[in-house]
C-alpha atoms as an extended CHARMM CRD file, in Angstrom:
* protein
*
       176  EXT
         1         1  MET       CA            -57.5310000000      -29.9830000000       -6.0450000000  PROA      1               0.0000000000
         2         2  HSD       CA            -56.5800000000      -29.1870000000       -2.5410000000  PROA      2               0.0000000000
         3         3  GLN       CA            -57.4600000000      -25.8540000000       -1.0670000000  PROA      3               0.0000000000
         4         4  THR       CA            -54.8400000000      -24.8480000000        1.5530000000  PROA      4               0.0000000000
         5         5  LYS       CA            -56.9180000000      -22.9210000000        4.4500000000  PROA      5               0.0000000000
         6         6  PHE       CA            -55.4440000000      -19.7520000000        5.8980000000  PROA      6               0.0000000000
         7         7  ILE       CA            -55.7390000000      -18.7660000000        9.5560000000  PROA      7               0.0000000000
         8         8  GLU       CA            -56.1300000000      -14.8730000000       10.0990000000  PROA      8               0.0000000000
         9         9  PRO       CA            -55.0160000000      -13.0550000000       12.9610000000  PROA      9               0.0000000000
        10        10  ALA       CA            -57.5940000000      -12.1670000000       15.6130000000  PROA      10              0.0000000000
        11        11  ALA       CA            -57.6170000000       -8.6020000000       14.5330000000  PROA      11              0.0000000000
        12        12  THR       CA            -57.9340000000       -9.6240000000       11.1820000000  PROA      12              0.0000000000
        13        13  LEU       CA            -60.9540000000      -11.6500000000       11.8270000000  PROA      13              0.0000000000
        14        14  GLY       CA            -62.3810000000       -8.6540000000       13.6480000000  PROA      14              0.0000000000
        15        15  ALA       CA            -61.8550000000       -6.6630000000       10.6000000000  PROA      15              0.0000000000
        16        16  ARG       CA            -63.7010000000       -8.9570000000        8.5690000000  PROA      16              0.0000000000
        17        17  ALA       CA            -66.5990000000       -9.3220000000       10.6840000000  PROA      17              0.0000000000
        18        18  ALA       CA            -67.0120000000       -5.4120000000       10.6730000000  PROA      18              0.0000000000
        19        19  GLY       CA            -67.2110000000       -5.4810000000        6.7530000000  PROA      19              0.0000000000
        20        20  GLY       CA            -63.1160000000       -4.3010000000        6.3150000000  PROA      20              0.0000000000
        21        21  GLY       CA            -62.8120000000       -6.5280000000        3.4980000000  PROA      21              0.0000000000
        22        22  LEU       CA            -59.5620000000       -8.0660000000        4.0780000000  PROA      22              0.0000000000
        23        23  SER       CA            -60.8670000000      -11.6620000000        3.6290000000  PROA      23              0.0000000000
        24        24  THR       CA            -61.1460000000      -10.8810000000       -0.3460000000  PROA      24              0.0000000000
        25        25  ILE       CA            -57.4120000000      -10.1370000000       -0.4360000000  PROA      25              0.0000000000
        26        26  PRO       CA            -55.5950000000      -13.8300000000       -1.1710000000  PROA      26              0.0000000000
        27        27  PRO       CA            -53.1420000000      -14.6720000000        1.3110000000  PROA      27              0.0000000000
        28        28  ALA       CA            -50.4570000000      -14.0420000000       -0.9390000000  PROA      28              0.0000000000
        29        29  LEU       CA            -50.8810000000      -10.7560000000       -2.0290000000  PROA      29              0.0000000000
        30        30  ARG       CA            -51.3740000000      -10.0290000000        2.0840000000  PROA      30              0.0000000000
        31        31  ILE       CA            -47.6980000000      -11.1080000000        2.7120000000  PROA      31              0.0000000000
        32        32  GLU       CA            -46.7660000000       -8.9470000000       -0.2040000000  PROA      32              0.0000000000
        33        33  ARG       CA            -48.5940000000       -6.2130000000        0.9250000000  PROA      33              0.0000000000
        34        34  ARG       CA            -47.0940000000       -6.4770000000        4.2890000000  PROA      34              0.0000000000
        35        35  ARG       CA            -43.4570000000       -6.6190000000        3.0360000000  PROA      35              0.0000000000
        36        36  PHE       CA            -44.2310000000       -3.4670000000        0.7960000000  PROA      36              0.0000000000
        37        37  LEU       CA            -45.5640000000       -1.4650000000        3.6710000000  PROA      37              0.0000000000
        38        38  VAL       CA            -42.7400000000       -2.4880000000        5.9660000000  PROA      38              0.0000000000
        39        39  ALA       CA            -40.1470000000       -1.2840000000        2.8490000000  PROA      39              0.0000000000
        40        40  ALA       CA            -41.9630000000        1.5920000000        2.4560000000  PROA      40              0.0000000000
        41        41  ALA       CA            -41.8960000000        2.4180000000        6.1950000000  PROA      41              0.0000000000
        42        42  ILE       CA            -38.0630000000        1.7330000000        6.1560000000  PROA      42              0.0000000000
        43        43  GLY       CA            -37.5280000000        4.0190000000        3.2340000000  PROA      43              0.0000000000
        44        44  ALA       CA            -39.5400000000        6.9330000000        4.8150000000  PROA      44              0.0000000000
        45        45  ALA       CA            -37.3200000000        6.6390000000        8.1680000000  PROA      45              0.0000000000
        46        46  GLY       CA            -33.9360000000        6.6710000000        5.6180000000  PROA      46              0.0000000000
        47        47  ALA       CA            -35.4230000000        9.5540000000        3.9140000000  PROA      47              0.0000000000
        48        48  SER       CA            -36.3950000000       11.3960000000        7.2320000000  PROA      48              0.0000000000
        49        49  SER       CA            -32.8820000000       10.9650000000        8.6180000000  PROA      49              0.0000000000
        50        50  LEU       CA            -31.4560000000       11.8160000000        5.6620000000  PROA      50              0.0000000000
        51        51  VAL       CA            -33.7190000000       15.4660000000        5.2350000000  PROA      51              0.0000000000
        52        52  SER       CA            -33.1460000000       16.1480000000        9.0080000000  PROA      52              0.0000000000
        53        53  GLY       CA            -29.0680000000       15.8590000000        8.6560000000  PROA      53              0.0000000000
        54        54  CYS       CA            -29.3590000000       18.5600000000        6.1390000000  PROA      54              0.0000000000
        55        55  ALA       CA            -31.2790000000       20.6720000000        8.4550000000  PROA      55              0.0000000000
        56        56  SER       CA            -27.8450000000       21.7870000000       10.4850000000  PROA      56              0.0000000000
        57        57  PRO       CA            -27.1620000000       25.1300000000        8.7590000000  PROA      57              0.0000000000
        58        58  ILE       CA            -23.8750000000       25.9630000000        7.4820000000  PROA      58              0.0000000000
        59        59  SER       CA            -22.1590000000       28.9410000000        8.7410000000  PROA      59              0.0000000000
        60        60  PRO       CA            -19.6550000000       31.1240000000        6.1550000000  PROA      60              0.0000000000
        61        61  SER       CA            -17.2380000000       30.5430000000        9.2870000000  PROA      61              0.0000000000
        62        62  THR       CA            -16.7700000000       26.8480000000        8.7170000000  PROA      62              0.0000000000
        63        63  ILE       CA            -16.5480000000       26.7210000000        4.6490000000  PROA      63              0.0000000000
        64        64  GLY       CA            -13.0070000000       25.5700000000        4.0000000000  PROA      64              0.0000000000
        65        65  ARG       CA            -11.7820000000       25.4230000000        7.5320000000  PROA      65              0.0000000000
        66        66  ALA       CA            -10.5110000000       22.2160000000        8.5450000000  PROA      66              0.0000000000
        67        67  PRO       CA            -12.3790000000       20.6710000000       11.8820000000  PROA      67              0.0000000000
        68        68  ASP       CA            -11.4600000000       21.4370000000       15.0690000000  PROA      68              0.0000000000
        69        69  SER       CA            -11.0620000000       17.6110000000       15.8870000000  PROA      69              0.0000000000
        70        70  PRO       CA             -7.3480000000       16.5910000000       16.5770000000  PROA      70              0.0000000000
        71        71  ALA       CA             -8.6930000000       13.0270000000       14.9070000000  PROA      71              0.0000000000
        72        72  SER       CA             -9.5020000000       14.8090000000       11.8600000000  PROA      72              0.0000000000
        73        73  LEU       CA             -8.0170000000       13.9650000000        8.3010000000  PROA      73              0.0000000000
        74        74  GLY       CA             -5.7730000000       17.1980000000        8.6150000000  PROA      74              0.0000000000
        75        75  TYR       CA             -4.1470000000       15.5730000000       12.0400000000  PROA      75              0.0000000000
        76        76  ARG       CA             -3.9260000000       12.3910000000       10.8750000000  PROA      76              0.0000000000
        77        77  ARG       CA             -1.4710000000       14.0420000000        7.9110000000  PROA      77              0.0000000000
        78        78  ALA       CA              0.4180000000       15.7120000000        9.9400000000  PROA      78              0.0000000000
        79        79  VAL       CA              1.2010000000       12.8690000000       12.0020000000  PROA      79              0.0000000000
        80        80  ALA       CA              2.0210000000       10.7830000000        9.1180000000  PROA      80              0.0000000000
        81        81  ALA       CA              3.9290000000       13.6340000000        7.1670000000  PROA      81              0.0000000000
        82        82  HSD       CA              5.6030000000       13.5690000000       10.4810000000  PROA      82              0.0000000000
        83        83  ILE       CA              6.7690000000       10.2510000000       10.7480000000  PROA      83              0.0000000000
        84        84  TYR       CA              7.5210000000       10.3570000000        6.9270000000  PROA      84              0.0000000000
        85        85  SER       CA             10.1810000000       13.0960000000        7.7000000000  PROA      85              0.0000000000
        86        86  ARG       CA             11.5940000000       11.0080000000       10.3440000000  PROA      86              0.0000000000
        87        87  ASN       CA             12.0390000000        8.1230000000        8.2040000000  PROA      87              0.0000000000
        88        88  SER       CA             12.6410000000        9.3850000000        4.6280000000  PROA      88              0.0000000000
        89        89  GLU       CA             15.1720000000        6.8110000000        3.5400000000  PROA      89              0.0000000000
        90        90  ARG       CA             12.3240000000        4.1180000000        4.2700000000  PROA      90              0.0000000000
        91        91  ILE       CA              9.4590000000        5.6840000000        2.4660000000  PROA      91              0.0000000000
        92        92  PHE       CA              8.6200000000        3.3610000000       -0.7110000000  PROA      92              0.0000000000
        93        93  LYS       CA              8.6360000000        6.4840000000       -3.6870000000  PROA      93              0.0000000000
        94        94  GLY       CA              6.2140000000        5.7410000000       -6.0450000000  PROA      94              0.0000000000
        95        95  VAL       CA              3.0560000000        3.1570000000       -6.3970000000  PROA      95              0.0000000000
        96        96  MET       CA              3.0250000000        0.3280000000       -4.1710000000  PROA      96              0.0000000000
        97        97  PRO       CA              3.6440000000       -3.2150000000       -6.0440000000  PROA      97              0.0000000000
        98        98  PRO       CA              0.4500000000       -5.0340000000       -6.3270000000  PROA      98              0.0000000000
        99        99  ASN       CA              1.6220000000       -8.2320000000       -3.6400000000  PROA      99              0.0000000000
       100       100  LEU       CA              2.8430000000       -6.2860000000       -0.1360000000  PROA      100             0.0000000000
       101       101  TYR       CA              4.6390000000       -8.3430000000        2.4340000000  PROA      101             0.0000000000
       102       102  ALA       CA              2.9220000000       -6.9920000000        5.1950000000  PROA      102             0.0000000000
       103       103  ILE       CA             -0.4870000000       -4.8160000000        5.7300000000  PROA      103             0.0000000000
       104       104  GLY       CA             -1.0800000000       -3.7130000000        9.6160000000  PROA      104             0.0000000000
       105       105  VAL       CA             -3.2920000000       -1.2950000000       11.4850000000  PROA      105             0.0000000000
       106       106  LEU       CA             -2.2590000000        0.6380000000       14.4290000000  PROA      106             0.0000000000
       107       107  GLN       CA             -3.6700000000        2.5030000000       16.7240000000  PROA      107             0.0000000000
       108       108  VAL       CA             -1.5160000000        5.0520000000       18.8830000000  PROA      108             0.0000000000
       109       109  ASP       CA             -2.9020000000        7.1690000000       21.7230000000  PROA      109             0.0000000000
       110       110  ILE       CA             -0.8130000000       10.1910000000       21.5270000000  PROA      110             0.0000000000
       111       111  GLY       CA             -0.9630000000       12.3880000000       24.7180000000  PROA      111             0.0000000000
       112       112  ARG       CA             -1.0830000000       16.1980000000       25.1390000000  PROA      112             0.0000000000
       113       113  ARG       CA              2.6680000000       16.7670000000       24.6910000000  PROA      113             0.0000000000
       114       114  GLY       CA              3.0600000000       14.6080000000       21.5450000000  PROA      114             0.0000000000
       115       115  GLN       CA              4.2700000000       11.4780000000       23.2040000000  PROA      115             0.0000000000
       116       116  VAL       CA              3.2790000000        8.0640000000       22.7460000000  PROA      116             0.0000000000
       117       117  ALA       CA              0.8790000000        6.9910000000       25.3110000000  PROA      117             0.0000000000
       118       118  ARG       CA             -0.3240000000        3.5070000000       24.2160000000  PROA      118             0.0000000000
       119       119  MET       CA             -0.2250000000        1.2630000000       20.8480000000  PROA      119             0.0000000000
       120       120  HSD       CA             -2.7140000000       -1.1000000000       20.0250000000  PROA      120             0.0000000000
       121       121  TRP       CA             -2.8290000000       -3.3270000000       16.6790000000  PROA      121             0.0000000000
       122       122  LEU       CA             -6.3530000000       -3.7640000000       15.0920000000  PROA      122             0.0000000000
       123       123  ARG       CA             -4.5870000000       -5.9500000000       12.3920000000  PROA      123             0.0000000000
       124       124  ALA       CA             -0.8990000000       -6.9960000000       13.0160000000  PROA      124             0.0000000000
       125       125  PRO       CA              0.8150000000       -9.0730000000       10.3930000000  PROA      125             0.0000000000
       126       126  SER       CA              1.0050000000      -11.8340000000       12.5140000000  PROA      126             0.0000000000
       127       127  HSD       CA              3.3200000000      -13.6270000000        9.5480000000  PROA      127             0.0000000000
       128       128  ALA       CA              5.6350000000      -10.8230000000        9.7040000000  PROA      128             0.0000000000
       129       129  ARG       CA              6.2930000000      -10.4950000000       13.4140000000  PROA      129             0.0000000000
       130       130  GLU       CA              9.8780000000       -8.6520000000       12.5990000000  PROA      130             0.0000000000
       131       131  VAL       CA              7.5730000000       -5.9270000000       10.9210000000  PROA      131             0.0000000000
       132       132  VAL       CA              5.5570000000       -5.6680000000       13.7130000000  PROA      132             0.0000000000
       133       133  ALA       CA              8.5020000000       -4.9040000000       15.9320000000  PROA      133             0.0000000000
       134       134  GLU       CA              9.9950000000       -2.4240000000       13.6520000000  PROA      134             0.0000000000
       135       135  ILE       CA              6.5130000000       -0.2130000000       13.0550000000  PROA      135             0.0000000000
       136       136  GLU       CA              6.3850000000       -0.2450000000       16.9810000000  PROA      136             0.0000000000
       137       137  ARG       CA             10.0350000000        1.1210000000       16.9330000000  PROA      137             0.0000000000
       138       138  ILE       CA              9.3600000000        3.4420000000       14.5330000000  PROA      138             0.0000000000
       139       139  VAL       CA              6.3150000000        4.6000000000       16.1460000000  PROA      139             0.0000000000
       140       140  ARG       CA              8.5210000000        5.4310000000       19.1410000000  PROA      140             0.0000000000
       141       141  ALA       CA             10.9920000000        7.1130000000       17.8790000000  PROA      141             0.0000000000
       142       142  ALA       CA              9.1460000000        9.4880000000       15.7060000000  PROA      142             0.0000000000
       143       143  ALA       CA              7.7180000000       11.2280000000       19.0820000000  PROA      143             0.0000000000
       144       144  PRO       CA              7.5820000000       13.6020000000       19.9360000000  PROA      144             0.0000000000
       145       145  TYR       CA              4.1990000000       14.2680000000       17.7180000000  PROA      145             0.0000000000
       146       146  PRO       CA              2.1900000000       17.1910000000       16.7860000000  PROA      146             0.0000000000
       147       147  ALA       CA              0.9210000000       18.0870000000       20.0510000000  PROA      147             0.0000000000
       148       148  PRO       CA             -2.7510000000       18.0830000000       20.1420000000  PROA      148             0.0000000000
       149       149  PRO       CA             -5.3000000000       19.7940000000       22.9750000000  PROA      149             0.0000000000
       150       150  ARG       CA             -6.0180000000       16.2870000000       24.4340000000  PROA      150             0.0000000000
       151       151  THR       CA             -4.9600000000       12.7850000000       24.0990000000  PROA      151             0.0000000000
       152       152  VAL       CA             -6.0840000000       11.3910000000       20.8040000000  PROA      152             0.0000000000
       153       153  THR       CA             -6.0390000000        8.3140000000       18.9570000000  PROA      153             0.0000000000
       154       154  TYR       CA             -4.3560000000        8.0210000000       15.4700000000  PROA      154             0.0000000000
       155       155  THR       CA             -5.1170000000        5.0800000000       13.1730000000  PROA      155             0.0000000000
       156       156  ASP       CA             -3.6130000000        4.2640000000       10.3980000000  PROA      156             0.0000000000
       157       157  THR       CA             -2.6280000000        1.2390000000        7.8560000000  PROA      157             0.0000000000
       158       158  TRP       CA              0.6580000000        0.2280000000        7.2130000000  PROA      158             0.0000000000
       159       159  LEU       CA              1.6250000000       -0.7910000000        3.7630000000  PROA      159             0.0000000000
       160       160  TRP       CA              5.0490000000       -2.9590000000        3.9400000000  PROA      160             0.0000000000
       161       161  ASP       CA              7.1250000000       -3.8920000000        0.8590000000  PROA      161             0.0000000000
       162       162  LYS       CA              9.4910000000       -6.5300000000        1.2060000000  PROA      162             0.0000000000
       163       163  SER       CA             12.6900000000       -4.3870000000        0.8060000000  PROA      163             0.0000000000
       164       164  GLY       CA             11.4520000000       -2.8640000000        4.3800000000  PROA      164             0.0000000000
       165       165  ARG       CA              9.9910000000        0.3880000000        2.6400000000  PROA      165             0.0000000000
       166       166  PHE       CA              6.5930000000        1.4580000000        3.9090000000  PROA      166             0.0000000000
       167       167  GLN       CA              3.7370000000        3.9220000000        3.0580000000  PROA      167             0.0000000000
       168       168  LEU       CA              1.0620000000        4.9180000000        5.1260000000  PROA      168             0.0000000000
       169       169  ASP       CA             -2.3750000000        4.6900000000        3.9430000000  PROA      169             0.0000000000
       170       170  THR       CA             -2.9580000000        8.4850000000        4.6880000000  PROA      170             0.0000000000
       171       171  LEU       CA             -0.2780000000        9.3440000000        2.4370000000  PROA      171             0.0000000000
       172       172  THR       CA             -0.4240000000        6.7230000000       -0.1050000000  PROA      172             0.0000000000
       173       173  GLU       CA              0.7580000000        7.2680000000       -3.7590000000  PROA      173             0.0000000000
       174       174  GLY       CA             -1.3130000000        3.9200000000       -4.5150000000  PROA      174             0.0000000000
       175       175  GLN       CA             -0.8550000000        0.3280000000       -5.3350000000  PROA      175             0.0000000000
       176       176  LEU       CA             -0.7630000000       -1.3900000000       -8.7710000000  PROA      176             0.0000000000
């Protein structure tokens, strides 16, 4: 029977010489012990950050109030509702079908007066260039938007049906 020789790091050799007893633990168990200790340290760090996140006090004045950030869900809903109001005949009514013609994710920088400062596609429907052009036209035509206190970036996912009607993910009625 062949026996594998385990080469110990210098720190371990010193501990064994000092009577630390590490040499009595088989190498495979030392590796498992090390993995356990690393996992325990990671778990402790995660639990610590979770608990420290709970340390911030909640004041009664913030309960039930929308966040002040214009990029919040409340502002996204306001912008999406504004786009819907300007394009009511183009909104897909009801639950979207399972196979959509195009899906795109567009970022729109909205200036302090509600004007479109910039548009940037995070995911453009490259197979449907006409949809990209139409969405950009819709966004420009819907300006001015609700005015934020500073320039903000509004990001939404456009769900486009083959009929030419759409929904925004922020206000979607779902998909089959």
